[in-house]
C-alpha positions in Angstrom: -31.8 119.7 117.2 -30.2 116.3 118.0 -28.5 116.2 114.7 -27.0 119.7 115.0 -25.7 118.8 118.5 -24.1 115.6 117.1 -22.5 117.7 114.3 -21.1 120.2 116.8 -19.5 117.3 118.8 -18.1 115.9 115.7 -16.6 119.2 114.7 -15.2 119.7 118.2 -13.6 116.3 118.1 -11.9 117.0 114.7 -10.7 120.4 116.0 -9.2 118.7 119.0 -7.5 116.1 116.9 -6.0 118.8 114.7 -4.7 120.7 117.8 -3.2 117.6 119.1 -1.3 117.0 115.9 0.3 120.4 115.8 3.8 120.2 117.2 4.3 122.1 120.4 6.7 125.0 120.6 7.7 126.1 124.1 9.1 129.5 125.1 11.6 129.6 127.9 11.4 131.9 130.9 14.9 132.8 132.2 15.4 134.1 135.7 18.0 136.7 135.2 21.1 135.7 137.1 19.7 132.3 138.0 17.2 131.2 140.6 19.4 131.9 143.7 20.9 135.2 142.6 18.5 137.3 140.6 19.0 140.8 139.5 21.6 142.2 141.9 25.0 143.8 142.1 28.4 142.1 141.8 27.2 139.6 139.2 28.7 139.3 135.8 25.6 139.0 133.6 27.7 138.6 130.5 29.0 135.3 131.9 25.4 134.3 133.0 24.1 134.9 129.4 27.0 133.2 127.7 26.0 129.9 126.2 22.3 130.6 126.4 20.2 130.9 123.2 17.4 133.5 123.5 14.7 132.9 121.0 11.8 135.0 119.8 9.0 134.3 122.3 11.2 133.7 125.3 10.9 135.7 128.6 13.3 137.4 130.9 12.2 137.4 134.6 14.0 140.0 136.7 13.8 139.4 140.5 15.3 142.2 142.6 15.0 144.5 145.6 12.1 146.7 144.6 13.1 149.5 147.0 16.5 150.0 145.5 16.8 148.8 141.9 14.9 148.8 138.6 15.0 147.4 135.1 15.5 149.8 132.2 15.9 148.8 128.5 18.3 151.2 126.8 20.2 151.4 123.5 23.7 150.1 123.1 25.4 153.4 123.7 23.6 154.0 127.0 24.2 150.3 127.9 28.0 150.8 127.4 28.1 154.1 129.3 25.5 153.1 132.0 23.3 156.1 131.1 19.8 155.7 132.5 18.6 159.2 131.6 16.7 158.2 128.4 15.5 154.6 128.6 13.7 153.0 125.6 11.4 151.3 128.2 11.1 151.2 131.9 10.1 147.6 132.8 9.9 148.3 136.5 6.5 147.5 137.9 7.2 148.3 141.5 6.9 144.7 142.7 10.6 143.6 142.1 9.3 140.8 139.9 9.4 142.1 136.3 8.8 140.0 133.1 10.2 141.2 129.8 8.9 139.4 126.7 11.5 138.9 124.0 9.1 139.1 121.1 11.3 140.8 118.4 14.5 139.4 116.9 17.2 141.9 117.8 19.7 142.9 120.5 18.2 143.9 123.9 20.2 146.0 126.4 19.1 146.2 130.1 20.6 148.2 132.9 19.6 149.1 136.5 19.7 152.8 137.1 20.5 154.6 140.3 24.2 153.8 139.9 23.8 150.0 140.1 24.9 149.6 136.5 28.4 150.6 137.4 28.3 147.6 139.9 27.6 145.2 137.0 23.8 145.3 136.8 23.6 145.3 133.1 22.7 142.6 130.6 22.8 142.4 126.8 21.1 139.6 125.0 20.7 138.8 121.3 17.3 137.3 120.4 17.1 135.1 117.3 14.4 133.2 115.6 14.0 129.6 116.8 15.8 126.9 114.7 13.7 125.0 112.2 12.5 121.6 113.4 14.8 118.7 112.5 14.1 117.0 109.1 12.9 113.4 109.1 15.5 110.8 108.2 15.2 109.5 104.6 13.4 106.2 104.2 15.9 103.4 103.8 14.5 101.0 101.2 16.7 98.1 102.4 15.4 98.2 106.0 12.0 96.9 105.0 10.1 100.0 106.1 7.0 100.5 104.2 5.3 103.9 103.7 2.4 102.8 106.0 4.8 102.2 108.9 5.9 105.8 108.8 2.4 107.0 110.0 2.7 104.8 113.1 6.0 106.5 114.1 4.7 110.1 114.0 2.2 112.0 116.1 -0.7 111.1 113.8 -2.0 107.8 115.1 -3.4 108.7 118.5 -5.2 111.9 117.5 -6.5 110.3 114.3 -7.8 107.3 116.3 -9.7 109.7 118.7 -11.1 111.7 115.8 -12.3 108.5 114.0 -13.8 107.2 117.2 -15.6 110.5 117.9 -17.0 110.6 114.3 -18.1 107.0 114.5 -19.9 107.6 117.8 -21.6 110.7 116.4 -22.9 108.8 113.3 -24.0 105.8 115.4 -26.1 108.2 117.6 -27.6 109.9 114.5 -28.8 106.7 112.9 
């Protein structure tokens, strides 16, 4: 019984070490229009979206007056003509705080129905895959770097030290 408990602790420590070594990828939550404006009329959302990169896994957060406006996902033709008759998806939840996951790499088109689209309440975003992580710089043989020093520069040292310490503690308790 004591031995199986110790092995479970060792496996948990190794699992934690592996999780800590995995690089973190963060999604971004964009408040549409910015924090002070939100989803409202007389805002040029094309200008707001310009320069932003929307990646697969990001979120759009629409904040608006729930009694007057809504959030509809439409196709490109309906976006251009402000036609809210046949939305692809109605993201309106009734609270005026709607979150749209951008989980497919494609163009998304959003409008507000009830005539507000004509006042500028429309947004088009292109979602792309995240860029690959940067490649490591090549090892410069003249700098005196040895292959063993590369390990100390990465994310491997601290999780590996914890894993080794946990395993050592487990084996000491067993014997």
